[in-house]
N, C-alpha and C positions, 0 to 999 in steps of 0.2 A: 668581663675578660680580665679584670684585675682583682678578683676575689668576691665580687658581688656582696659587699658589706652593707648592712642596713644603716649604719651611721656614715656621716660624711665629714669632710674637713675643708678648711679654707683652701681655695685654689685647686681643689681636686676636680675630677670629672664625675658627673652623675648621669644616670638614665632615668627619665620620667615616663611612666606608662599611664595611659588613660584613654579617654574618648574625646574627639573633637578638639585635639590639641593644636591643630593647624588648619588653615583654610586652603592650603596647597596639598597636593597629593604626597609629595616628599621633596625635600630640598636639603642639600649639604652645602656648607659655605665654600666659596671659591675665593681666589685672590681679589677679585673685584669687590667682594663684600667687606674687605679690610680697608681701614683708613690709615695708610702707612703700615705701621706695625701693630695697630690696634684692631683687635677682633671685634666682630659685630655683636651688639647686644639685642639685635632684632633680626629675624630671618623669616622670610615668607609671611610677614605679618604677625609672627609669634614672639613674645617676650617672656622672660622668666625673672622673678626676683627670689632671692634667698636672704632671709633676715632683713628684708626691705631693700636690699641692694641689687642692682641689675647683674644678672649672670650673662655669660658670653655663649651665644647659641651657635652650635656646630651643625646640628641636624634637626629637622622638624618633619613630622608627618602627623596624620590624624591620630595615630596610636602611640607615638613615641617622640620624645624630645631629648636631645643630648646637649648638655651645657657644661661649661666650666664654672664652678662656684666662685663668686667674688672673693677677693682677699679681705682680711680684716674683720670677718664676722666672728661674733663671740661664741664660745663654747656653750653647750646646753641646747634645750629645745628651741628650734627656730622654724618659722613658717616658710613654705615654698608655694609660690603662686604662679600660674601660667595665664597669660592674657593673649587673646586673639581679637579679631574684629567682632567676634560674637560675644565677648565679655571676658570676665575674669573668673577663674576657678575658685572654689572654696580653698582656704589655706590647708595645706598638708603639713603636719608637724614632723620634722626630722631632727634627729640628734646630731649635733655638731661636736666633733672632737678637735683638739689642737692638731693632731695628725691621725690619719687612718690609712697606713701604708699598705699597698698591695703591688705585687709584681705581675707583669703581663703573663697570663696563662689561660688562653681561651679554650673552649670546648674542643676545637679542632686538634688540640695538642693532648687530648686524653687518649692514651694508648693502653689497651688491655685493662681499662678501668683505672689507670693511674694518670694523674695530671702532671704533664711535663711543663716546665717553665719555658718561656720563649727566650732563647739565647742565640746570639749570632757570634760567629767567630769574628774577631776584631777586623774592621774595615772590609768586610765581605758580605755577601748575601747568602752565606751557607749557615744553615740552622743546626744547632746541636740536638740531634735526634737519633735514635737507634734504627729507624726504618725510613725508607723513602716515602714521601708524600707526593701526590700529584702536583707537578709544577714547582716543587720545592727541592733545592739542593740541600742534602743533609750529610752529617758525619758525626761520629762520637768525638768527644773532647779528650784531650790528653793532659797530663800534668805539665804545667808550663805554658799552656795555651792561654791567651787573653781572650775572654768572651765578654759580650755586652748584654746586660739585662736592662729591662725597662720597667718603670713603675709610675704610680700616681699616689698622691696623698702623703708624701714624705716630709712635708713642712718647708720652712723658709730656707732660702739660700743667700749667700753673700758673693758678689753684690746682688741686691734684691731685684727680682723681676716680678712685678705684680701680675695678678691674673689678667688675662685678656691681652697680654703682650707677647709677640714673637720674641723668643730669647735671642739676644744678639751676641752674647759672649759666654765664655766658659765661666763657671761659678762653682761654689762649694756648698754642699749641704751643711746646715748649721748643727744638726743633731748627728751624733756618732752612729755610723752604719757599720755593721759587721756581717759578713756573709760566710756561711759554713757549708762544706760538703761533707756529709756523713759526720757532722760534728767537728770537722777539722776546719779551722779558720782560714779564709782566703785573703790574699792581699787585694785591696780595692784601690786602684790607681786614680779613678775618677768617680765622684758621686755628686751629682747636681743636675740642674735642668739641662736637657739636650738642646744645644744651639740650633736655631732654625725651626723650632717647634713651639707649641703653646702648652704649657703645663705638663710636659712629659719629662720624667726623670730618666737619666742614663747612668748606668753603673758599669764601669770597666773592671773586670774581676780576673785575677790570675788563678787558674785552676790548680789546687794543691795536689799533692800525691795522696791518692786514696785507692782503695781496692776497686778493681774494675767491676762495673755493673751498669746495666741499662736503667737501673732505678736507684741511683745514688740520691739520698735525701738532700735537698737543697733548702736551707733555712736562713733566716736573717734576724738580726735584732736592730732596733732603732732606739737610740738612747737607752740601751739596756733591756728594752722590752721586746719579747719575741713576736715576730709576725705570725698570724694565725693560719696561713695557708699551708697545705700539705702538698709539697712539690718535689719532683724528682728531675734528674738530669742524667744523661748517658755519658759515662767516662770509660775509656779503654786504656790499657797499658801499652 
């Protein structure tokens, strides 16, 4: 849902697919699995390590495990292992980068073959989309609207919140983020971890004046490097 990249980054989220990855049918973490603000490193008897460090397990099933990668792992090839009561998997080698940023853009937001980014009008549950979806309130954005985007893999923030912790305060992304609508830069009023969540970035963006279209290209750069996703957003005048 965030780009499906083959490489990972510290404190990002990953999906692991395979067989016999859990001894429970399926389980997603709930509040009682947390120790205060600390996320669990085991769920339903399944644990995961990345680069030898425990990851934080959000979901387990026989065929899939979702985890937050631990902080502080080195860039380069690193082993991923899954352990259950039945034993430990062979190591799977994955490439770790310092950052591997991606914005939330799930398959449900593909319209007419084009991937729309997930964007919410600020402080609402109204999504920026050109059409109505079942059970979802939608509208096109206008210049001057503040919208919220979400991402993973964007790197460290200040003050730091390590992987596996519920974010307790506002913070600031350390790397420079720029968002563009059809190549026109937008003002970003907040870029950092979303308070109340684990490892989820929030970006509050002011929509610039652009030509109206249901497929305005939305791009970003992080520390001057362009993000690889091909995303659009609906803007009206």
